[in-house]
C-alpha positions, 0 to 999 in steps of 0.5 A: 609357579606360584602354588595356589593356596587360596582355594578354600574348603577343609581337607577333612572334607575330602578325607572323610568321604563315605566308602563308594562301593556302589553309585552313591552320593557322599556328603562331607563334613561340611555339608558338600555332596559328592557323586561317587561311583566305582569302576573295577577296584577304584573309586572315582569322583566327577570332574564337575563336582571337583569344579564346584568344590574349588569354585572353578569354571570350565575352561578351554583345552587344547588336544582334547584336554578337559580344563577347569580353572580361574584367574590364578589356576588352571587344571588340565586333564588328558589327552592321555588318560593319566596326565594331569597339569597344574598351571602347565606343570605335568603330574602323573595320576595314580589311576587313569581318568575314566568317562561316566555314561553322560560323558563327564570326566571321572578322577580317582578318589585317591588322586583327589585326596592325595594329589590335587587337594594337597597341591591346590590347598597345601595349608590344609594338610593335616600333619604339616610342620615347619621344615628345619632340616634338610637331608640331602642325599647324592645318589649312588657313590663308590663303586656304584657310579650310576648312569655314566656317559661320555657327557655326564657321570651320575654320582659325581654330578649328584655329589657336586649338586648336593654341595651347592644346594647345602650352601644355598639352603644354609643361606636360607637358614636350614640345617643341612645334613648330607648323607655323604660328602665324598664319593663313597657307597652307601646302601639304601638303608644308610641313607634312609636311616640319616633322613629318619634320625633328623628332627622336622626334616625332609629328605631330597635324593638327588640322581640323573636319569638314563633313556633314549638319546633324544629324551631330556628333562627333569622328573620328581618322584614321591612314594606312591600313595596308599590305597584305602585297601592297602597296608601303608608303608612308612613312606605313606605317613606323608602322602599329602605333604609329598604331593605338595613338596614334588610340585614345589620342586618340580615348578621351581626346576622347570621355571628356573632352569628352563628344563623339560618338564618330565612331571611329578611322578609316584613310584615304590622306590625303596629309598622313598618307601622307608622314609618317615618324613616328606621325601623326594627323589629328583631326577636332575636330567638325562645323562644319555642326552648330548645337550642335557649332559653338557649342561649337567657337567656345567658348574653353572648349570649345576649352581642353577639347579641347586638354586632352583631346588632350594627355592622349592624347598623354601616354598614347601616350608613356607607352606607347611608352617602350622601358623599359615592362615586357613581360609574358610570356604564360600559356596561352591560355584554354580555351572555357568548359565548358557546364554539364551538363544534369543534372536536379535531384534531387527533395527527399525528405520529411522524416521527422517522428515524430508527436507523442503527443496530450496527455491531457485534464485531469481532469473535461473532455472533449477536443475533436477538433482541426480540421485546419489550413488549407493556405495556397494 
């Protein structure tokens, strides 16, 4: 998937919106008017404002989904209230969507500012910086085997994918640090310390999932973003960058590996909450699924996973380059005009002048002509 970073306004415009304790209008720094409201303890913004701000148009959605987009981008909300897709890649929202009294869809402000905006316009992330180092963590190890099934063993598979990923990233010029190269146990804090000691880094932790035998797919987790009224954790320092990272990784894994899309998700995992750089935990597949477990035990598929992860990290690094060009926002798109309900004019019959009958030849008698049969 090609991440869209051509969509235009300044990220500060969303971030500086006024607190929305009551139904009100909030004007951003660039003059755009947002119509916010609060439901329960959560601030919401209407889909119509999102559509106008990003110059999108309503699009046809399936199964009750509400969609907006343009030629390059399609955002779809629903049918589940916490589901969103960006060009078909699934994301789980921090708060379920709602509807206002007029039936317009409402999206939480935290999802707008810390998920949708950084995914659509990653070059507007405030604290972005070029990625030079990738810290790769193979989950579990030693006495902690993680998920172990007849099809795949988590600690072993994660270690093998980590080694293949290091080789792929080194080809692309990254400095790569593995938290461990052999099958041994490390605490979460030891893994976090390795990430925090690296300069200009991202942290990727590799795991296998477990669940029902019929469930399969890849999932990418980042730290649950901080709400305005909550004390942020160290892992929240890169909430917006984490959203762009998870989308780059998930899209690459789904497209290159042909994996089922389990979505970009957020969680309060301890290994993510203490990291001081952009970080993601990737569930490479379900060891409890027979078909996916067999793939995860294949050298060929593990190499494909490593290439997909490396491509996602490279995409993210390109977008985080501070020299990436920012674009100015043009005027928001007005709502599409409804076609006028006009009655089509009835066609006028053609004025045809009848031809004069030909004179019969001398010595012959003219026969009367039959009217032509009208086709039904």
